C-alpha positions in Angstrom: 44.0 14.0 -66.8 42.1 14.8 -69.9 38.5 15.8 -69.2 36.7 14.9 -72.4 35.4 11.5 -73.6 34.7 8.2 -71.8 36.8 6.7 -69.0 37.7 3.0 -69.1 38.9 1.2 -66.0 40.2 -2.3 -66.4 40.5 -4.0 -63.0 41.2 -7.5 -61.8 38.6 -7.6 -59.0 35.6 -5.5 -58.0 37.2 -3.9 -55.0 40.2 -2.6 -56.9 38.3 0.1 -58.8 36.6 1.3 -55.7 39.7 1.6 -53.4 42.1 2.9 -56.0 40.1 4.7 -58.7 36.7 5.5 -57.2 37.4 9.2 -57.1 38.4 9.3 -60.8 35.3 7.4 -61.7 33.1 9.7 -59.7 34.7 12.8 -61.2 34.1 11.6 -64.7 30.5 10.8 -64.0 30.0 14.2 -62.3 31.3 15.8 -65.5 28.8 13.9 -67.6 31.3 11.5 -69.0 30.7 7.8 -69.5 32.7 5.7 -67.0 33.0 2.0 -67.8 34.5 -0.5 -65.4 35.7 -3.9 -66.7 36.1 -6.3 -63.8 38.0 -9.3 -65.2 36.9 -11.5 -62.3 34.8 -11.3 -59.2 37.8 -11.7 -56.9 36.0 -14.8 -55.7 39.0 -16.8 -54.5 41.7 -14.3 -53.6 39.8 -11.3 -52.2 36.7 -12.8 -50.5 38.1 -14.5 -47.4 35.3 -13.3 -45.1 32.7 -14.8 -47.4 34.4 -18.2 -47.5 34.8 -18.1 -43.7 31.1 -17.4 -43.5 30.4 -20.7 -45.2 29.4 -19.5 -48.7 30.1 -21.6 -51.8 31.8 -20.5 -55.0 28.6 -19.4 -56.8 27.3 -17.6 -53.7 30.7 -15.7 -53.3 30.5 -14.7 -56.9 27.0 -13.4 -56.5 27.9 -11.3 -53.5 30.9 -9.8 -55.2 28.9 -9.0 -58.3 26.2 -7.3 -56.3 28.8 -5.3 -54.3 30.6 -4.3 -57.5 27.4 -3.2 -59.3 26.2 -1.2 -56.3 29.6 0.5 -55.8 29.8 1.4 -59.5 26.3 2.9 -59.4 27.2 4.9 -56.3 30.2 6.3 -58.2 28.1 6.9 -61.4 29.9 4.2 -63.4 28.8 1.1 -65.2 30.4 -2.3 -64.2 30.9 -5.1 -66.6 32.0 -8.6 -65.4 34.0 -11.0 -67.5 34.2 -13.9 -65.0 37.7 -14.8 -66.2 38.5 -16.4 -62.8 41.1 -15.3 -60.2 44.0 -16.7 -58.3 45.1 -17.1 -61.0 43.6 -14.7 -63.5 44.5 -16.1 -66.9 44.4 -14.3 -70.2 42.5 -16.3 -72.9 41.9 -15.6 -76.6 38.2 -15.0 -75.7 39.0 -12.4 -73.0 41.5 -10.7 -75.3 38.9 -10.5 -78.1 36.2 -9.2 -75.7 38.5 -6.4 -74.3 39.6 -5.3 -77.8 35.9 -5.1 -78.7 35.2 -3.1 -75.5 38.0 -0.6 -76.3 36.6 -0.1 -79.7 33.0 0.3 -78.4 33.8 2.7 -75.5 36.6 4.6 -77.4 38.1 5.9 -74.1 39.9 9.2 -73.7 41.6 7.8 -70.6 42.4 4.3 -69.4 43.0 3.3 -65.7 44.5 0.0 -64.7 46.9 -1.8 -62.4 50.6 -1.1 -62.0 53.1 -3.7 -63.4 54.3 -5.0 -60.0 52.5 -6.3 -57.0 54.3 -9.1 -55.0 51.2 -9.5 -52.8 48.6 -10.3 -55.5 49.3 -12.4 -58.5 46.2 -11.1 -60.4 46.9 -7.3 -60.3 50.0 -7.2 -62.6 48.3 -9.7 -65.0 45.2 -7.5 -65.3 47.3 -4.4 -65.9 49.3 -6.2 -68.6 46.1 -7.5 -70.3 44.7 -3.9 -70.2 47.9 -2.4 -71.8 48.2 -5.2 -74.4 44.6 -5.1 -75.5 44.9 -1.3 -75.9 47.7 -1.9 -78.4 45.7 -4.5 -80.2 42.6 -2.2 -80.4 44.9 0.3 -82.2 45.9 -2.2 -84.9 44.1 -2.0 -88.2 44.9 -5.7 -88.9 42.9 -6.9 -85.9 39.3 -7.5 -87.0 36.2 -6.2 -85.2 35.3 -2.5 -85.2 37.1 0.7 -85.9 40.6 1.1 -84.5 41.0 3.5 -81.5 43.5 6.3 -81.1 46.1 6.5 -78.3 44.3 7.1 -75.0 46.7 7.8 -72.1 47.0 5.0 -69.6 47.4 5.7 -65.9 48.2 3.0 -63.3 46.4 3.4 -60.0 48.1 3.0 -56.7 48.7 -0.6 -55.5 48.0 -1.5 -51.9 51.6 -1.3 -50.7 53.3 1.1 -53.2 56.6 1.0 -51.3 57.2 -2.6 -52.4 55.6 -2.3 -55.8 58.0 0.1 -57.5 55.2 2.6 -57.7 56.2 6.3 -57.7 53.3 8.6 -58.3 53.7 11.3 -60.9 50.0 12.4 -60.9 47.9 13.4 -57.9 44.2 13.7 -58.7 42.2 16.0 -56.4 39.0 14.0 -55.6 37.8 16.3 -52.8 34.5 17.3 -54.6 33.5 13.6 -54.9 35.0 12.2 -51.7 31.7 11.4 -50.1 30.7 9.4 -53.2 33.9 7.4 -53.0 33.4 6.8 -49.3 29.9 5.6 -49.9 31.1 3.2 -52.6 33.9 1.9 -50.3 31.3 1.2 -47.5 29.4 -1.0 -49.9 32.3 -3.4 -50.2 31.4 -5.5 -47.2 33.5 -8.5 -48.2 36.6 -6.3 -47.7 35.2 -3.8 -45.2 38.4 -3.7 -43.3 40.0 -1.7 -46.1 37.7 1.4 -45.7 39.8 2.9 -43.0 43.0 2.2 -44.8 41.9 3.9 -48.0 40.3 6.8 -46.2 43.6 7.5 -44.5 45.4 7.1 -47.8 43.1 9.6 -49.5 43.9 12.1 -46.8 47.7 11.5 -47.1 47.7 11.9 -50.8 45.5 15.0 -50.4 48.2 16.5 -48.1 50.8 15.7 -50.8 48.6 17.3 -53.5 48.4 20.5 -51.5 52.1 20.6 -50.9 52.9 20.0 -54.6 50.3 22.5 -56.0 51.0 25.5 -53.8 48.3 28.1 -53.1 47.4 28.8 -56.8 45.2 25.7 -57.2 43.1 26.7 -54.2 42.7 23.3 -52.7 40.5 23.1 -49.6 41.8 22.7 -46.1 41.0 19.0 -46.1 41.9 17.7 -49.5 41.5 14.1 -50.7 43.5 12.7 -53.6 44.3 9.6 -55.6 47.8 8.8 -56.9 48.5 7.6 -60.4 51.5 6.7 -62.5 51.7 7.5 -66.3 52.5 4.7 -68.7 53.1 6.9 -71.7 54.7 10.4 -72.0 52.3 13.4 -71.7 52.0 15.2 -75.1 51.5 18.9 -74.7 52.1 22.2 -76.4 53.0 23.9 -73.2 55.0 23.0 -70.1 52.8 23.6 -67.0 
């Protein structure tokens, strides 16, 4: 992934950016880059079952998820913005579109991370990814008012929860070993979905094994490597095949 300029992560719910892109966010922050996380909803209906079972009401659930998201983003070195667009279902509105176009033009990201196009287990994830990709295009259009148009930042889809049934085939494995402890700390903050910490810790190890296997000895990855998997949306532009 490019190493200069801000990182923009557009996610349906607070947990998504932690489980699937926490390492990328922490790496960006470690390198002194701005890492902005746009949470389109609080995941208050579809990803907060433990809070509802605990007797909390809607506003209380939102407050807990906001706090978890803010603390997790801070642990990774990022900044979380919440759009409170609702979930289950997440619906794109003209107001949300306008706000995200403005965010693209303010942040001017060098890299964008978001959801993959398919997820038969969660109706919000594909919608959030489509919104992210569509508003990137709008932010490039000179005829859309509100700020200076952006360039063409590459877009990477982070790994869905069950990639085997989401048509997700990784073509990028990102070594997150240097910041693994920061990602783990952020995951442990997400108490409403605490059952996922073990799953994504195991996944980080498995992707790390694959990263070592695909890189060979030249990259010098450590004995225990952790990695995140991504899928490119647009072709890589390069002057050299490597």
